[in-house]
C-alpha positions as CSV (number, residue, x, y, z in Angstrom):
1,M,23.9,-27.1,-253.1
2,I,20.5,-28.8,-253.7
3,S,20.5,-30.4,-250.3
4,E,21.2,-27.0,-248.7
5,L,18.2,-25.5,-250.5
6,M,16.0,-28.4,-249.3
7,I,17.1,-27.8,-245.7
8,L,16.3,-24.1,-246.1
9,A,12.9,-24.9,-247.6
10,E,12.1,-27.2,-244.7
11,A,13.1,-24.5,-242.2
12,A,10.9,-22.0,-244.0
13,D,7.9,-24.4,-243.8
14,A,8.6,-24.9,-240.0
15,V,8.8,-21.1,-239.4
16,G,5.6,-20.5,-241.4
17,G,3.7,-23.1,-239.3
18,I,4.9,-21.5,-236.1
19,S,4.0,-18.0,-237.2
20,G,0.5,-19.3,-238.3
21,N,0.0,-20.8,-234.9
22,I,1.0,-17.6,-233.2
23,T,-1.4,-15.7,-235.4
24,Q,-4.2,-18.1,-234.5
25,A,-3.5,-17.8,-230.8
26,V,-3.5,-14.0,-230.9
27,G,-6.7,-13.9,-232.9
28,G,-8.4,-16.2,-230.6
29,A,-7.2,-14.4,-227.5
30,G,-8.3,-11.1,-228.9
31,A,-11.7,-12.4,-229.7
32,A,-12.1,-13.8,-226.2
33,I,-11.0,-10.6,-224.5
34,G,-13.3,-8.6,-226.7
35,V,-16.3,-10.8,-225.9
36,G,-15.5,-10.6,-222.2
37,L,-15.2,-6.8,-222.2
38,I,-18.4,-6.4,-224.1
39,G,-20.3,-8.8,-221.7
40,S,-18.9,-7.0,-218.6
41,K,-19.8,-3.6,-219.9
42,A,-23.3,-4.8,-220.9
43,V,-23.9,-6.1,-217.4
44,E,-22.7,-2.8,-216.0
45,A,-25.0,-0.8,-218.3
46,V,-28.0,-2.9,-217.3
47,G,-27.2,-2.5,-213.7
48,R,-27.2,1.3,-214.1
49,N,-30.3,1.4,-216.3
50,P,-32.5,-1.7,-216.1
51,G,-35.1,-0.2,-218.4
52,A,-32.7,-0.3,-221.3
53,F,-32.1,-4.0,-221.1
54,G,-33.5,-4.9,-224.6
55,N,-31.4,-2.3,-226.4
56,I,-28.3,-3.2,-224.5
57,L,-28.8,-6.9,-225.2
58,T,-29.3,-6.3,-228.9
59,L,-26.2,-4.1,-229.2
60,G,-24.2,-6.6,-227.0
61,I,-25.1,-9.5,-229.2
62,I,-24.2,-7.7,-232.4
63,A,-20.9,-6.5,-230.9
64,M,-20.0,-10.0,-229.7
65,A,-20.8,-11.5,-233.1
66,L,-18.4,-8.9,-234.7
67,A,-15.7,-9.7,-232.2
68,E,-16.1,-13.5,-232.8
69,G,-16.1,-12.9,-236.6
70,L,-12.7,-11.1,-236.4
71,G,-11.3,-14.0,-234.4
72,I,-12.6,-16.5,-237.0
73,L,-11.2,-14.4,-239.8
74,A,-7.8,-14.4,-238.1
75,F,-8.0,-18.2,-238.0
76,F,-8.7,-18.4,-241.8
77,V,-6.1,-15.8,-242.8
78,S,-3.4,-17.5,-240.8
79,K,-3.7,-20.8,-242.7
């Protein structure tokens, strides 16, 4: 009985590690996609209105920082 419980506990630890790795992968991929979309839309916006470069740059940097922050938060929560 005790050996069966130990085997189940080891299996639960393995599954927990796998799900944590998947969570980290999804969080990192989401952050990367978000930063890429923000960057591409910022370039499009500057192309349409070059005079608004400073405002677009500021908003783009803030939005990228928030996207990266969510990715980092996913890494910490998954541990």
